[in-house]
N, C-alpha and C positions, 0 to 999 in steps of 0.2 A: 366293207372289207378293207383290210390293211393294204397299203401300197408297198409291196415287198421290195421294190427298188429303192425306197426311201430309207436312208440311214437311221431315221428316227422312228421307223414304223413299229418297232418292237416295244416301245414305251407304252405301258398301260396306264392311262390317266384315270385317277379315281375321283378327284374333285377339283373345283376351280373357284377362285374369288378374285374379282378385279382383273389385273393383268397377269395373275399367277395361277399355276396349276400344280397339282401334286400327283405323283405316280403311286402305284400300288405299294411301293416300298417306302413311301413317305418322302421321297426326294422332291424338292421344289424347283420349278422352272418358271421363267418369265416367258409368256406366250406371245411370240411375235409372228403368229400365223393368223390369229383371230378366225380360225376355221374358214379360210378363204373369204375373209371379210364378212363373216356372219356375226361374230361377237365384237362388233366395232366399239361397243361401250364397255367392253370387258365382260368377264363371266359373272353372272347373277347380279346385274346392276340393281341396287336396292329400289330405285324409283320405278323401274319396270316390273320388278318382282311384286312390289306393292300393288301396282295397277292390275297385274295378272290375278293376284289373290282377291282383290275387290271384285273383279269381273266374275271370277269363279263362284263367288257367293251370290251373285245376281243371276247370271245366265251365261252358260258356256257355249251352247250350240243351237243353231237354227239351220234348216236347209230350205232354201227358196223363200226366205222371209228377210225383211229389212230390220236392222237394229240401229239404235242411235249411234253406237260406235262405228258402224259401217258408214253411215252418212257423214259423220264427223271426219273419219279418216279420208274418205273420198274428197271432201271439201278441202281438207288440209293439203292433200297431194296436189290438187288443182291449183291451190293458192301458191304453194312453194315452187311449182314448175311453170307458173305463168310467165310468159315472155313479153317484154315491152313491145308495143306496136303490133301485137298479134291479138286480134279480136275474134279469132275463130272459136266457135263453140267446141268444148272439149268434154270428155267424160272419162270414167274409170271403170275397169272390169277387174275383179279380184280373182285370183287363183291361189293354189296352195304352194307351188314351187316355181322356181325360175324357168325350168323346162316347160311347164304348163303355160306360163306367161308368154314365152316365146311362141309356143304353138298357137295360142290365142291371137297374138299379134299377126302371125303369118296367115291364119285363117281369115282374119278380118281384112287384111290387105288383098288376099286372093278373092274374097267375096266382093270387095269393092271394084277390083279390076283383075280378072283372071290372067294368069301368066306365070312366068318363072319367078323363083325367089333366088336372088344372087347374093352370095356371101364371099368372103375372102379367106385365104389360107395364110397362116395356121390359126383358124378361129375355133372357138369353143362356145356352143350355145346349149349344151346339155347332152344327156345320153339316152333319152327316151327315143322311141322309134321316130317320132315326129321331129326331133331336134338333132338326133345323131347324124343324120344325113348332111346337116349343115356344119358339123363339127369335124373339121379336117384332121384334128389331132387324134381322134379316136382310131385305134387300130382296126383295120378292116380285113376281112378274109372272104374266101369264096362262099362261106356259109353265114356271113353276117346278115341277120334278119333285116337290118336297115336297108339292104340293097333292094328290098321289096318297095321301099319308098322312093328309090331313085328313078323318077319318071322324067319325061321332057320338061315338066314344070318344076321339078325339084332335082337339082344336080349338085353333086359334091363340089365344095369350094375349089376353084382352080386359079383364081386371080391372086396375085401376090400382095400381101400386106406390107406396105413400105416400112422398112426398118433399117435406119442408117447404120446401125451397129453390125449388120450383116449384108452390106450392099453387094448384090450380085452383079452389078454393072460397074463396080469400081469407080464410082463418081462421088461427088460431095454436094450436099445440100447447103445453100439454096441454088448454087450454080447449075445443078442437075435438073432443076425444075420438076422434081419428083418423077423422073423418067420411068422408074419402076412401076409407077401407078398408072401410066398411060394406057396399058392394055385394058384395064377395067373401064377407064373413061371412054376409050374407043369402042369397047364392047357395048356399053350402054348406048352410045350414039348410033351404033349400027343395028342394035336389036331392041330399041326402046319399046316398040309396039308389042313385043312379046314378054316384057318384064313387068311383073306385078309389084315386087318389093325388093329393096336393098336392105339386107340384114347386116348390121355393123356392131362390132365391139369397139367403142371409142378408145379403149386401151385393152391389150390382150392380157386379161387377168390370169387365166389358167396357164399361160406360157411365160409368166414372169413379169407381168406389168410392162409390156412393150408398147411404146407409143409412136405413131408415125409423125412426119413433119407437120407443123401446126396448121398449114393451109390445106392439107389433103382432104379432110372430111368437109371442109367448107366448099371445095371444088365439087366433090362428089354429091353433096346434098343439093347444091345449086343446080347441077346438071339433072339430078333426079326430079327435082321440082319442075324444071322446064319441060320434062317429058311426062309429068303426071304420075311418076313412080313413087310409091310410099316408102319413106325411109324409116327403118326401125332401129332404134338405139338400144342395144342390150346393155343396160346399166345395172344388171343384177349384182355384179361385183364392184363396179366402179362408182355407182351412184350413192347418194345419201351421205356424202361427206368424205368418202375415202380419198378422192382425188382433189380435195380442196374446195369443193362447191357442192350444191345439191345434186348437180349432174356433171359428169365429165364432159359431155357434149357442150354444155354451157361454157365451161372453161375453155374449150377448144374453139368456141365462136361459131357454132352451127346449131340449128334447131331441127330436130327430127319430127316426123309426123306422129310417131308413137314411141313412148319410153316404156321400158320394162324394168321394174324394180323387183328385188327379192332379197334373199339372204339376210342382210342386216335389218330389214324392215321388221323382222320378228325377233331381233335382239338375241338370237340363240335360244329362245324359249319355245317358239312355235314357228313352223314353216308357213310363210305367206308371201304372195307376190301380187303385183298390180301392174296392169297395162294402163297407161295414162296417155291421152292424146286426142286426136281429131275425132269429133263426133261423126263427121262425114264418113270416116272409115269404120269406126267401131260400131256404128249403128247398123251396119250391113249384117252383123251377126245377130241371130235370134237368141233368146234366153236358153232355148233347148241346145243350141250349139256350144254354149260356153258354161253351162251349169256343171258344178262339181259339188259333191256332198259336203265337203269341208271348207269350200272356198268362202271367204268373207264372213266367217263365223264371228259372233260377238266377242269371243275370247281372243281370237287372232287379231281382230280389228282394234280391240282395246289396247293390245300390246303394240301394234303398229302405231297407233295414235300417241301412246305414251312415249314411244321411241322418237317420233318426229318432234313432239313438244320438248323433249329433253334436248335434242339437238338444237332446236331453235332458241329455247329460252336460256340455255346455259352457254350459248356461243361456242358449242363444241367443235363445229367445223373449222372455225378459225384457229381454235386451240390445237386441233389435230394437224392442221397445216404447219403450225409452228413446231410441233413435235417432229413432224417429218423433216422439216428443214434442219432442225438441230441434229437429228439422227444422220442425215446425209453429210452434215458438216463433220460430225464425229468420225464417220466412216472415212471421209476424205482425208482427215488428219492421220488416221491409223495406217492408211495405205500409202501415204506420202513418203517418198524415198525408197519404196520397194521397187525392185527392178521391173521394167515394163512387161517382161514375159510372165510375171506372176501377179502383178497388181490388177485388180478389177477396175472397170470404169463405174463410177457412181451415177446412177440414174434415178428418176422418180419425180413425182409431183404430189402435192397434198401430203397425206400421211402415208407415203410409200417411200421406202429406200431399197433400191434394187442394185445388186452387185453383178455386173456382167464380166465374167472372166474370159470371154472369147473376143473381147474387143480388140486386143493387140496381139493375139497369138492364136495358133491353130486350135480349132474346136475340140479335137480328141483330148489334148492335154488340158484344155480349159475345163472340160467336164470332170476330169480327175481333180483339178484344183477346187472346183466348186463343191464336189462331193466331200472332199477332205475338210473344206472350211465348214460345211454343214456338220460334220462329225465333231469338229473342234467346238462349234457352238453348243452342241449337245453336252459335251464335257464341261463347258463353262456354265451350263444351266440356262441355255436359251433354246427355244423351239423356233425354227425358221423354215421357210419354204425353199426346197431345192427344185429348181424348175428350169424352163428354157424352151425355145422353139425348135423341137427336134432333139438335138443334143441338150442335155440338162447342164447348161453352162451358167446359170443364174442362181443367185441366192437372194431371196426377197424377204425383207423385214416389214411386217405389217403390225405395228403396235396399235393398241386401242386408241381411238381419237382422244379420249379423255385421260391418257396416261399422266399421272401426277408427277411432280418434280422429283420426289424421292425415288419413285420407280424408274424414272428416266435416268437418273444418276446411276442407279444400280444396273440398268440396261447397258449404259455406256461402259461401266466398269467391266461387266461380263463380256462385252464385245471386245474390249481391249485384251481380256484374258484369252478369249477365243482366238484372236489374231496372233497372240504370242504362241499359243499351243500349235496353231497351224504352221507358223513360220519355223518353229522348232522341228516339226515333223518334216517339212520340206528340206531344211538344212541337213537333217539326219539322212534323208534319202540321197542327197547329193554328195555326202562325204564318203 
């Protein structure tokens, strides 16, 4: 369904190739959304399309049977996520979607150690009944069916996700020692015996790619490990290169017990997700508890394998990080000299460029600034994400990791045009 609040929701996209898409009227756009980091290699990447076609000619589907592509994909995921000095036995469970992957990880953690699942706000882990209750940004009502899932073991997120751009304590990192995160640390210390798992988004993808101070998750994961609590990293959006490494948690310097991948693993061609991590935890689930008709099909696994091989062999992750760095540099230059009440703060890591319009001015006005900048991007031929934690005060640019030089130059040119359109409208409103 369309997101009616989004200024770009009425555009009907008919086809796509590489970094570009065309609407039903034939107008061309550069896609800086990548479908929430699904099409990280662009639309219809030829290498992945060829792999899909080859597998379709061999064998597309099996249920409850093992295929060579499933074995190879599992082995590759284990290899790419192996941490130095960690000899723990690990395994992989395949699912179809990110939500199902999160549900599997939670089920495994609770099977290994019954208790609560703790998450933070404003997090997003899916909209299924099993994940919706952990997704604080989903609108709730008195008739919300996910309330049936809110039990003593499963409670809605109530602990604050540290975000220096919206500091509720009016302090500054690192002098604050992440004071806003102390409530969760204290809660874990006081209730550890009742906690099964800690569910974490290393970076808040759905709310505009917001990241906490660098040592926060290191502290959390260390504390969880001391108490025997399973840490689950939701890398469905942040993983597989988007944030500059195979996993965002790796870049942040902490090691979760379970990693959940999705979205870009299927390259925009097929939905597939994978839970990767501790055999001690995942072995607690029987095959009957995790089986899915379409999970781990030869077709999906062949695409997942081709995606990982392309990322690895073409050095795409490093290239994507360079693209992100260049894009943040261009954005910084464009907004330099604009008065602070209008100019956004430039944030992001890896292949992410986020513009936060609420950093130096009140949020209500910032939401208007961000919406109008999104509209200006549309006029200039750019598709972007209008997002934010509560108020939509952020505009996020997510180019393909393999954006070529020609398309980058065109992206930069259109971003300049969008900024000019935006400033002209602001000046006209003030005159």
